C-alpha positions, 0 to 999 in steps of 0.5 A: 579576642572578646568577640571570639569568646562571646561566639564560643559561649554562644555556641554552648562551647565550654573551652578553658583559656588554654583550649582556646589558645590551643584552637587559635594556634591550630587555625594558624598551622592549617593550610588552604588546600589550594592556592587562590591566584585570582581576584575572582577566585578570592570573591568566589572563596568569600562567597563560599565562606559566607554561604558556610557561615549562614548555615551555622545554627542561629539561636539568636542574632549575633548582633547581640554579641557586640551590644554593650549589654552582656546580660545575654552572655554566660559568664566564662567559666574557669578563666575569668571571675569577678573580684567578688560574686554576688550570685553566690554558690548553687544550692547543693544540699537542699531539695532537688525533688521539686521542679527546677526552672530553666530561667532563661530570663537574663539577669541584670547586667554586671556593671563591674570590671571582670577580673581574671582570677589567678590562673592556677590549674585545678588539676595540676597533674592531669598528664600523669593521671591520664598515664596512670589509667592506661591499664584500663585501655583494654579493648573487648568484642562488642556484642552489638557492633560487627564489622567486616571479617575480610580474611574469612570472608575472602577464604569462604569466597575461595573455598566455597564460592559463597559470596556472603560477608563474614562478620565479626564483633567489633573491638571496643573500649572495655569499661563504661564509667559512671561518675557520681559527684556527691554535693555538700556544703564544701563541693564548691571548693572542689568544683573546678577540680571535679570538672577538670577531672570529669573532662579528663576522663571523657577525652582520655579514651580508656572508657567506652562511655562517661556518664555523670550523675549528682547525688544530693540530699533531701530530708536525709535521703539521697537524690539522684540527678543526671548531670546535663549541660543545661538543666531541664525545666523539670528534672526529678530524682532518678532511681539509683538502679539506673546505674547498674549494669549486669554485663560486668563492664561498667565502673562506678567512681563516687567522688566525695569527701565522706563527711556528709550526713548521708554518710553518717546515717548510712544512707550511702552505705545502702547504695554502695551495697546495692551497686557493688553486687553487680558493679565495680564500685570505688570511692574517689576521696577528695581529702588527703589521707591524713584528714580521713580520721575526720570522715566516716572512713575512720569507722572503717578498717584499713586494708589492702585490696587486690584482684586476680581477674579483670573487673571483679565485683567488690565482694570478690576482691582479696583482702590483705593486711586484715587486723588478725584481732578482729578475725573470727575466733570460734570457741574462744570466750576467755575474757583475759584472751579479749583483754590480751587481744585489746593489748595487742591492738593497742601496741600494733594498731594504735589508731584503730584502738583509739577509734574502738577503745570507747566501745570494748564490747562492740570491738569483741563483737566486730570479730567476724569474717572479713568477707562479710564486710563491704569492701571499698577501694579508695583512691585520691587524685594523685597518680600513683594512687590511680595507677595501683587502683587501675592495675587492680581493676584490670586484674594484674594480681600482684598489686594492692590498692588501699581499701576500707571495710565496713563491718555489718555493725559499723554504726555502732561505732559512730560517736554520739556527737555525730548522730546529733549533728543538729546540736553542734555549738554556735558559740563562736569562740568554741568554733574557733577553738575547735578549728584551730585544734584540728586545722593545718597551719595553712587553713588556720592562717587562711581562715584568719585573713579571710576574716578580713575579707568578703567570703567569696571564692574569687577573693579567697583565691586571690588571697591564697594566691598572694598571701599563702605559699604556692601551690594553691590547694583546695584541701586548705579551703576545704578544711574551713568549709568542713569546720562549721565556721561558715554557714550558707545563706540563701540570696536567690530571688523568687521564681529563681533557681536556689543560689547560696552564699557562704558567710561566717557564723555570727561572731566568728569573723571577730574572733578570727581577725583578732589572731591576725596582726594588723601588718598581715591584714594591710599587706593583704589589702595591699596585695588585693589593691595592686592586683585589682588595679593591674587588672582594671588598668587603673593607677591607685597607690593604696587600698583605701583610695579604691574604696573612698566614695569620693575617689575618681573611679568610674561607677562600673569599677566602683561597683566591681570593687566596693564589695571588698569594703564589706569587712569588719569596720573595727578592723579598718579602725584598728589600722588607723590612718586612711583606714579609720577615715574609711571606716567612718564613711562607710557608716550610714549617715543618720539624720542630724537633729539640731541640739542647743549647745552647752555653754562653753567653759574655759580653764587655764592649764600648764603645758609640758613639752616632751623632749627626747632624752637619752633613753629614747629608742631609735629603731632601724631596719635590718634584713634576715633570712627565714627558712620554711621546711616542707614535707613531700610525701612520695610513694603509694601506699607506703609513703616516703618523706622528702624534706626541702627547706624554702628560704626568703628575705624579710626585714624587721626593726631593731636597735643596738645597746652599746655595752662598751668595748665594742660589745653590743646588744641588739634588741628586736622590736616584736609587734603587738598581737594575739595568738593561741598559747599552748599546743593543739591536741592534734600536735604529735607528742604534745604534753598536758602541761601545754593545755588548755589552749587559750588566747593571749593578747601581747602588746609591743615589746623588744627582745634580744635578737640572740640568747645572751653571749659570753662577751655580753655577760662579761661586760655586764658582770663587770658593772656594780652589783645590785643584789648579788655577785656574778661569775665572770665567766660561768660557762662550760663551752667558751667563746665570746659568741657562744651563749652564756650558760650555767646561769641560774635564774637568780643570776639572770635576774641580776643581769638584767638589773645591772643592765637597767641601772647601766642603761636607764632602760627597764630590762627584764627576763621575758614572760613565758607568754612573751617568749612563746608569742616571740618564738612562734612569730605568727606560726601555729606549727610545732616549730617556727620552721614548720611541722618538723626541724632539721640540724641544718637549721638548729642545734639540737640531739640530731640522732632523734627526729620529730614527725616526718623529720630526718636524722641529722648531726649531733653537735654535742655543744653549743654553737655561736648565736646565729650561726645557722643564719636563719631567724623566724618571721620577727627576726629572732635566732636560736629560739629552737635549741642551743641553750634553754632560756629562763622565763619570769614565771613560776611553774604551773602544771597547766594552763588552767586560770593562766593570764590572758594578757602577756604578764608573768604568771607569779604565784602568791605562794613561795615557788622554787621552780621557774619556767624554761623554753626552747630546748637545747643542744642536749635535747631531743627535738620534741623538747624544742617545740614552740609550746614545750614547757620545762622547769628547773630549780631557780638556784640551779645553773646547768650547761644547758641553760642560758636567757635572753633579755626583754626591754619593755616600755620603750618601743617607740621614740618619743 
């Protein structure tokens, strides 16, 4: 198999693993035309085969294919990748106007073991995309190719005795397709997807010819290069006018994420205006629609576009859904009317108002005829989007596709910070906070995990495959490349093509990994080691064993896997054990100088032996189920949301406190770590009281698995009082396993005091930071379930929804604790809804000057309002979010308020 792959590479046949498998299958199905029945015929057939083989192009001797030095063989694209690539990334944003040497000189052979990257299709819906383009599979008469018209020729001979062939135009595909790929810092993320899409277009059959061009930047100006299989020794920038075709049978598809400086400076708009005068132009946006607000597309006007004829130019497309307040209003100069339109814009088109609100005068100046704007159809790599667009290009007439209008003065709307991008901050904390506030939860989690590994595409794909929920989406990695957390570094040698490798901006890696639990890092290392060992055919039990210099691995394998040790040594030290010893061995060994040793001094000390006592805690494992809500949007462009619940099994540790008479209190061990407290600015329906987001470090502690139940309350209320009396049964909704409610903050504190005296362990209410840290359990979404919530998983006012959620059932009362059988990642139940839960902290209007440790925020002044968290059965879902903060008078006791307890300082057995 390896020889076959090398042979295909040598012949410059760029075939994927699936294509090679198909070729082998086809070869097995092909039958010889005639059966060979004699030895002579066999020998003759072999001679013929050898003769035919000798006629194949012999660029180099095939003997090299069996040599141990693989330097003359190109790396197999798309099917294999090394665990860590030293070559980095091709330069995609630097000058291309200079000469580009071919560099046929062989590079040093890789001494490593090639590991196959996790096999994930770069374009998983290729079949559906191909079907969506069927409206473009028209055929038209050719202008240069002719074929024999048999019927008219025969008729001419019969009627006129003229023996001259009659010709007619040959039928050919309607359109040429020109794919223009804009290359920037994030293109490396989309490289496989773009290549798969390009191959699909070439093999689809809908287009007469398919051409591919690359669009780069040099000193802020666009540079064009025709994409070839092999770069020529001298390749200079070409004119964009070469893409024009006045006959109206060409289609330009610009593949871009619309975030580069060429977009913000308007250079690409000039190109689009030039092309759209003679050719139909469309933008294939790589980013999903929810991220368009981060791109230049957010400065345009979202509309729908249609066509009544095939192949119409952009300027002749029909506009639908144009905002009426931007239409030209001749003769109207009343400023009050302008304010009225602005108010309507706020109510009907809030997103656009947000964009234009900071320049009111610009909004008024933008009122003009929409036909004066640059019209651009926008599609994404989804079958429905491409199908609607294909029907518009084919002139169906009653079909619309999504489009963007750029008005003549659109550049006046560019925010100032975009015009001066060179002044972007390099402060690692500010960069990370900005990223956390805008990135999706999966992107934040991937960035945190990447901080403990080399920034290498194969390694990142491995982390995505092993540590994130499927499927692996390029958009998640693209968010990180767009964020400014990474910077390119030139690693190519002199007289070699420019090669770039990405790494985190200095200081960013350290900020990110502090937000990762050590158990997650260890799990990632374990997944990486298992994968490498499986592919390399070695048997090693742990990740440190792979990296220790004194391991028994051969030098080739060491050279391949050792780059995984290029992680922050502080991370290894934090993991302790073998990891800490590995960190020390990875330090460079310095020169040891012999110094005189100080005089040894002795002293006598008394040694105390610590023995296990009655209050020590023995933690035991328990299993539980975790649920995640996944949202899938259907339909284009008006999307419908489908909700699904993914469940998985987890394990944590807890201990059981015996309260007597068969009543037990289960306490879950919460691991220590850091998290971002508060809500990001892009979280729907957030409150200013949840700002600013700030990092908090929380040591390990124990938290009640459930809110305190009525049975537990009654058991503790029967104990001797400490500061006040307790009602034995205060709850409105009675039930032994229902949460206790109608308890004031003073009541909850008294419960903790009595429980502490009884057990000789320090019980108390959680601090607000401890509560949110425990609720999130490593998540950054509004709920630990995900972006929304459902009454299938929690007890809240189900007649209302949050985000893209759906309506459910309103129970109108509390439910038994744990009745939904679903916990968060820490093993805690009922953190959203059921009853509000008291915290130690005093109420503050925001997080200005809030503690950065887990301590409760208690003011020196007398405060009468205390914190509540979690929401209740009576509340809308927005009030049940992980970050939502509520307050109440500490003496109030409502039937929506309960609590759960913390046991601190006893998380380990002595």
